N, C-alpha and C positions, 0 to 999 in steps of 0.2 A: 503494499498500500504506500509506496515511498511515489514521490515525483505526483503528488498529487496538486492540482490545479483549482485557485478559486474562479469564480465569475470575472473578478475583477482581473487577473492575470489574462485570461481568455479574452476579455474584451481589450486590453491594452494590445497584446499579440497580433489579435486578428483585424482589428479593426484600427483606420488612421485616425488623427487626434481630432478631424473634424465629426468624422462619425462616430466617436466617442461622445463628444460633447452634444450631438444631436442626438443620441442616444440616452444620455443623461438627462436632459430638459425634457424629453418625451415620458421616460419613467417618473419624474419628479412632476409633472401635471398630471398623468395618469393617476398616482399614489394621492396628491391631493384632493381628487374627486371622491376618493373612498376612505381615506383617514384624516385624522384631526391635522390640526396646524393651522398656519395662519391663510385665510381664504374668504373670499367677501362673504359676509353674514354670520360669521364665527364670532363666539365670544358675547357677551353681556349687551344689550341695546342698551344705549345714552338714553337717560331719561332727562323727561322735560324741566326745564328750570322753571317754568311757571306754577306746576305741580306741588302743592303743599304736602308734606309728610303726614301721613292719618294714624293718630297714635289711639290705641284703645285700652282704657282702663277700666278696671272692674270695680263698680260701684254698686251699692244697693239703690233702690229705687227712689227714697228719700235724698239720698248724697247726689242722684243725676238730677232730680228736681231743683235740688238748692244750686247746683251748677249751672242750669239751665237760666233759673231765675238771675243769679250772680252775673251771667254773660249777658244775658238782656238788657240789666240795669247799671252796666257797667260800674260794679261793686269794687272797690279797693280793697284788696285782699290785706295788704300790709296796715291799713287803717283799721280794719275790724279785727285784725291779733294785738294792737296795742291795748292794755289795760288802762 
């Protein structure tokens, strides 16, 4: 099992440098279709800066009603907290 040759060895031996470059570009193009990596549409989608984050908190119904009232009437929480 001596004298084993890899695909890279055979490509260098049998093809000219131009043919090697053409082969490598076609292989990269084909692989990018099926495997991950940098390609159009890959990765996370950009978020709109105009959209605000939505925060969810778990509160009782009584607390929820109070928060809605405070937002509607523009209550100053720091003033309410002072004694």
